[in-house]
Residue, then its C-alpha position, 0 to 999 in steps of 0.5 A: m388460439k390468439q391468447t396462446h400466441t400472445l402468451i408465447t410471444l410474451i414468454i419469448a420476449v422475457v427470455l430474450s430480455v433475460l439473455f440480453a441482460i446476462g450478456y450485457g453483464i458479462m460484457v460490462s463486468p470485466n471492463e468495470k473490474q479493470a477500471k476499479k483495478y486502475d483506480e486501486e493502482r492509482a491510489a497505491s501509487f499515490q501512497k508510494i509517491e508520498t513515501a518517496m517524497g518524504s524520504y527525498k525531502a528528509k535528505n534534500k530539505s525540499l520537495p523535488k521539482t518534478l516527480q521524475v526527480l524521484v524516479d531518477e534518484k540513484l544514490t545509495s549512500g552519502t551524508d546529509s547537510t549536517g555531515n551525518g549518515l544519510l537515510d541510505s535505506f530509504l532509497s528502497a522507496f524508489a525501487s518500485l515507484s510508478i509516476r505514470d497513470p496505469q491506463t494512459n501512461k501519462p505522468y500524474e500531475y504534481k503540484f506544490g507551492d513552497a518547495k520547503s513546505d511539507d504540502f503537495e498534491l497529486c492528481a489523476n482521473f479516477a473512474y469511481a469515487n471511494e468513501p473514507v473507511d475508518k480502520e477499526i483497530t482492535t487490540t487484544k492481549a493473550a495470556d502471555g501478555i502479547a498484544n495482537i492487533y486486528y485491522q478491519p474492515a477487509k479492504p482499507k482505503v489507501v487514498t480517498h478520492g472522488k470520481g473524475e479528475q481529482c487532486v489529493k492533498f498530502s502533508l508529510p510528517k515532520i522528520p526529526t533531524e539526525p542529532e534529535a533522533i540520536s538524542k532519543q536513542p540509547p548509546k550506540t556502538t561504533f558498529d551501529a548504523p546511524a539512528t535516522s537510517a534505522i528509523a527510515r528502514d523501519s518506516q519503509r518496512k511498515t509501509h511494505l507490510r501495509d502495501i502487501r496487506n492492501g493487495l491481500e485485502q483486494y484479493y480477498n474481495d475477489y476470491s473470498a479467501y487469502p492466497k497460499t503465497l504472496a507470489v499469487l498477488t503478482t501473477d493474477s490476470i490483473p495483478y494486485l501488486k506489481i512486485i512483492p516488497k523486500d526487506p530494505s537491508t537484507g533483500g529477504d522476504y517478509t514473513y507471510s503466514p496464512s491460516p488455518t495451517g494447511g488450508p486449502t481455504y485461508s481466512s486470515y493471515t499474519l505479516r511480520a517484519k523484523l525492525e532495527n530500532t529496539n525502541d519502536k513503539d509498534i514492536k510486538t512485546g517479547s517478539g525480538n523486534v517484530y512488527e506484526i499485522i494480523n487480519a482475521q475475517 
């Protein structure tokens, strides 16, 4: 009888331990997911700030004194220091810009030395460290000669950072002056936009597609499938994107095509944007100026 009583007590203790572990997991999991979402938003914000920073410096020839200057940027057209056309369309980079931490609502710390340099730092308190992930880019060529680019792994990192208070260093790419950019382009008619503006718009389109791709991969990690429409990325309980980027010239949507056609479960997708610069090296051959990102799981 004593052995039976001891066995029953042991079984009850095991059951209670299991129930406690399950309950604890249920309580902790949403908090952990929220913390990771915050980290992803911080990393995505850093990438957008970098894009806006590059656009601002291309126009003003120096880094802004504060991040708030980027938010306050209101210009829509004008001229640069050479008197040529301004990078007017880069201003779409500022439209969805967030310079505040999604959890504390405090501005990110911003550091730079010489305002004329291309180097600066952005700082935030990250809940988790992430690891650098090499984006394996595999290029295949179909029978028609069109190159298809596949990006792996499923969730490319936007910004690599450690845990806790971290400052991420950025170095802006060198942007050619407008005369330099024009000299590399074929003759233009008087109705064409300045070459630098077209280049800036195309750069923004590529950034938009990469932002959308990041949101899609985060969604896939949670649901093991891609969404039917991009709108889902903004309507989830914890949104993967705050807004869906639009084409900087037309304001129209980018093309998103999930596969297989008809679903109901989508395991791959194609993102497309039509570029203006006909000499862009990333244009898909024979596509009519289309820049394309294809992802297949």
